[in-house]
C-alpha positions as a Python dict, from the first residue, in 0.01 Angstrom:
ca = {
    (1, 'X'): (0, 0, 0),
    (2, 'X'): (18, -103, 372),
    (3, 'X'): (384, -13, 399),
    (4, 'X'): (313, 334, 260),
    (5, 'X'): (27, 396, 495),
    (6, 'X'): (235, 257, 789),
    (7, 'X'): (511, 512, 703),
    (8, 'X'): (261, 787, 683),
    (9, 'X'): (114, 685, 1016),
    (10, 'X'): (466, 684, 1183),
    (11, 'X'): (532, 1018, 1036),
    (12, 'X'): (195, 1172, 1157),
    (13, 'X'): (254, 1040, 1513),
    (14, 'X'): (611, 1166, 1516),
    (15, 'X'): (479, 1522, 1416),
    (16, 'X'): (204, 1506, 1664),
    (17, 'X'): (445, 1392, 1935),
    (18, 'X'): (700, 1661, 1852),
    (19, 'X'): (438, 1944, 1855),
    (20, 'X'): (280, 1816, 2183),
    (21, 'X'): (627, 1824, 2330),
    (22, 'X'): (682, 2180, 2197),
    (23, 'X'): (357, 2295, 2349),
    (24, 'X'): (443, 2122, 2671),
    (25, 'X'): (785, 2280, 2693),
    (26, 'X'): (649, 2629, 2628),
    (27, 'X'): (385, 2570, 2909),
    (28, 'X'): (670, 2453, 3145),
    (29, 'X'): (860, 2782, 3109),
    (30, 'X'): (575, 2965, 3288),
    (31, 'X'): (524, 2658, 3536),
    (32, 'X'): (757, 2452, 3724),
    (33, 'X'): (937, 2196, 3499),
    (34, 'X'): (1214, 2148, 3246),
    (35, 'X'): (1083, 2375, 2984),
    (36, 'X'): (1384, 2439, 2789),
    (37, 'X'): (1498, 2061, 2784),
    (38, 'X'): (1162, 1972, 2658),
    (39, 'X'): (1160, 2224, 2380),
    (40, 'X'): (1500, 2097, 2267),
    (41, 'X'): (1377, 1743, 2281),
    (42, 'X'): (1062, 1858, 2073),
    (43, 'X'): (1295, 2031, 1810),
    (44, 'X'): (1498, 1703, 1799),
    (45, 'X'): (1184, 1505, 1709),
    (46, 'X'): (1057, 1764, 1466),
    (47, 'X'): (1391, 1808, 1298),
    (48, 'X'): (1348, 1471, 1146),
    (49, 'X'): (1053, 1615, 950),
    (50, 'X'): (1098, 1970, 923),
    (51, 'X'): (1378, 2190, 787),
    (52, 'X'): (1286, 2493, 999),
    (53, 'X'): (1318, 2274, 1319),
    (54, 'X'): (1657, 2143, 1205),
    (55, 'X'): (1771, 2515, 1142),
    (56, 'X'): (1651, 2624, 1471),
    (57, 'X'): (1802, 2338, 1656),
    (58, 'X'): (2131, 2401, 1486),
    (59, 'X'): (2122, 2779, 1579),
    (60, 'X'): (2053, 2688, 1934),
    (61, 'X'): (2349, 2454, 1944),
    (62, 'X'): (2578, 2716, 1794),
    (63, 'X'): (2453, 2979, 2052),
    (64, 'X'): (2505, 2723, 2327),
    (65, 'X'): (2865, 2671, 2227),
    (66, 'X'): (2932, 3035, 2210),
    (67, 'X'): (2777, 3096, 2545),
    (68, 'X'): (2973, 2801, 2691),
    (69, 'X'): (3296, 2918, 2555),
    (70, 'X'): (3216, 3275, 2704),
    (71, 'X'): (3124, 3137, 3039),
    (72, 'X'): (3391, 2871, 3056),
    (73, 'X'): (3701, 2980, 2862),
    (74, 'X'): (3954, 2710, 2763),
    (75, 'X'): (4313, 2723, 2875),
    (76, 'X'): (4415, 2869, 2547),
    (77, 'X'): (4193, 3170, 2572),
    (78, 'X'): (4270, 3266, 2927),
    (79, 'X'): (4450, 3579, 3012),
    (80, 'X'): (4832, 3570, 3059),
    (81, 'X'): (4952, 3657, 3406),
    (82, 'X'): (5064, 4011, 3442),
    (83, 'X'): (5384, 4125, 3615),
    (84, 'X'): (5489, 3983, 3948),
    (85, 'X'): (5355, 4184, 4232),
    (86, 'X'): (5687, 4213, 4404),
    (87, 'X'): (5834, 4374, 4080),
    (88, 'X'): (6085, 4092, 4019),
}
């Protein structure tokens, strides 16, 4: 009985901590502070308990990878050099 209630208490505290971080991160978007990092951390905490948080975190990761590959292309996706300027 004690183990079950201890598990529920840990789960409750994890959920409260995750939502507190989420609200703080949203507030930090409008005020100085690391808002997006805090939101990502909050989603990481909440993803342990909620499927919607896991899906949102996975989507943010995918979009981040896409953005990174667009901004910083790898050597395989760079344009090939054109003809020589001297015509040779």
